[in-house]
C-alpha positions as CSV (number, residue, x, y, z in Angstrom):
1,X,-5.5,-3.4,-9.2
2,X,-3.5,-6.6,-8.7
3,X,-0.8,-6.4,-6.1
4,X,2.1,-8.9,-6.0
5,X,4.3,-8.1,-3.1
6,X,8.1,-8.6,-3.4
7,X,9.8,-10.4,-0.6
8,X,10.5,-7.3,1.5
9,X,6.8,-6.2,1.2
10,X,5.7,-9.8,1.9
11,X,7.7,-9.7,5.2
12,X,6.4,-6.2,6.1
13,X,2.8,-7.4,5.7
14,X,3.4,-10.2,8.2
15,X,2.9,-13.0,5.7
16,X,6.3,-14.5,6.1
17,X,6.7,-17.1,8.8
18,X,8.1,-20.5,9.6
19,X,5.8,-22.0,6.9
20,X,7.8,-20.3,4.0
21,X,11.1,-21.7,5.3
22,X,10.0,-25.3,5.2
23,X,10.1,-27.7,2.3
24,X,7.0,-27.5,0.0
25,X,6.0,-31.1,0.7
26,X,2.8,-32.1,2.5
27,X,3.1,-30.3,5.8
28,X,-0.5,-30.5,6.9
29,X,0.4,-32.7,9.9
30,X,2.3,-29.7,11.3
31,X,-0.7,-27.4,10.8
32,X,1.1,-25.3,8.1
33,X,0.3,-24.6,4.5
34,X,2.7,-25.5,1.6
35,X,4.3,-22.4,0.0
36,X,2.6,-23.0,-3.3
37,X,-0.8,-23.1,-1.7
38,X,-0.1,-20.1,0.5
39,X,0.8,-18.0,-2.6
40,X,-2.5,-19.1,-4.3
41,X,-4.5,-18.2,-1.2
42,X,-2.8,-14.8,-0.8
43,X,-3.5,-13.9,-4.5
44,X,-7.2,-13.9,-3.6
45,X,-6.9,-11.6,-0.6
46,X,-8.3,-8.1,-1.2
47,X,-6.2,-5.2,0.3
48,X,-7.0,-1.5,0.5
49,X,-4.5,0.6,-1.4
50,X,-4.1,4.2,-0.1
51,X,-2.7,7.1,-2.0
52,X,-0.5,9.5,0.1
53,X,-0.2,12.9,-1.4
54,X,1.4,15.0,1.3
55,X,1.2,16.6,4.7
56,X,1.4,19.9,6.5
57,X,1.8,20.9,10.1
58,X,-1.2,22.8,11.6
59,X,-1.7,24.3,15.0
60,X,-4.7,23.3,17.0
61,X,-6.0,26.9,16.5
62,X,-5.7,26.3,12.7
63,X,-7.5,23.0,13.0
64,X,-10.3,24.6,15.0
65,X,-10.6,27.4,12.4
66,X,-11.3,24.9,9.5
67,X,-14.7,25.4,7.9
68,X,-16.3,24.1,4.7
69,X,-14.5,25.8,1.9
70,X,-11.2,26.1,3.8
71,X,-8.1,25.1,1.9
72,X,-5.3,23.3,3.6
73,X,-2.1,23.7,1.6
74,X,0.2,20.6,1.5
75,X,3.9,20.6,1.5
76,X,3.9,18.9,-1.9
77,X,4.1,20.5,-5.3
78,X,1.7,19.5,-8.1
79,X,4.6,17.7,-9.9
80,X,5.6,15.6,-6.9
81,X,5.0,11.9,-7.1
82,X,2.4,10.3,-4.8
83,X,2.9,7.1,-2.8
84,X,0.7,4.0,-3.0
85,X,0.5,2.3,0.3
86,X,-0.8,-0.9,1.7
87,X,-1.0,-1.1,5.6
88,X,1.2,1.9,5.7
89,X,3.9,0.3,3.6
90,X,4.8,2.1,0.3
91,X,4.5,-0.3,-2.6
92,X,4.8,2.1,-5.5
93,X,5.2,5.7,-6.6
94,X,3.2,7.5,-9.3
95,X,1.6,10.6,-10.7
96,X,-2.0,11.7,-10.3
97,X,-4.0,11.5,-13.5
98,X,-7.6,12.1,-14.4
99,X,-9.7,9.0,-15.2
100,X,-13.0,10.4,-16.4
101,X,-14.3,12.4,-13.5
102,X,-12.1,10.6,-10.9
103,X,-8.5,10.5,-9.9
104,X,-6.1,7.7,-10.7
105,X,-2.4,7.1,-10.2
106,X,-0.1,6.3,-13.1
107,X,2.6,4.0,-11.7
108,X,6.1,5.3,-12.3
109,X,8.1,3.0,-10.0
110,X,7.6,0.0,-7.8
111,X,9.1,0.3,-4.4
112,X,12.1,-1.8,-3.6
């Protein structure tokens, strides 16, 4: 999956800094990277995309009672959209789909 962050997501991941506010001329003397080069470098960085389905509160007693075969119901319905996250930041919403014998997410909206 190719991920191109919008400006808000770019800021949330900590990529924005003084470098992006400077002119795109040769700034190597200042120890910074021109914006065009920074974008090209970031395009090649791998990130882990997580899928968030839902949550549920459990007591410690309920946690201690979990065994193989236990089912933990989530506070999400089967028709609810899931979130795709990078570093805890929601980047998109989608619906779970089957891709062969695996799960996938069909993107329905890109986060603002």
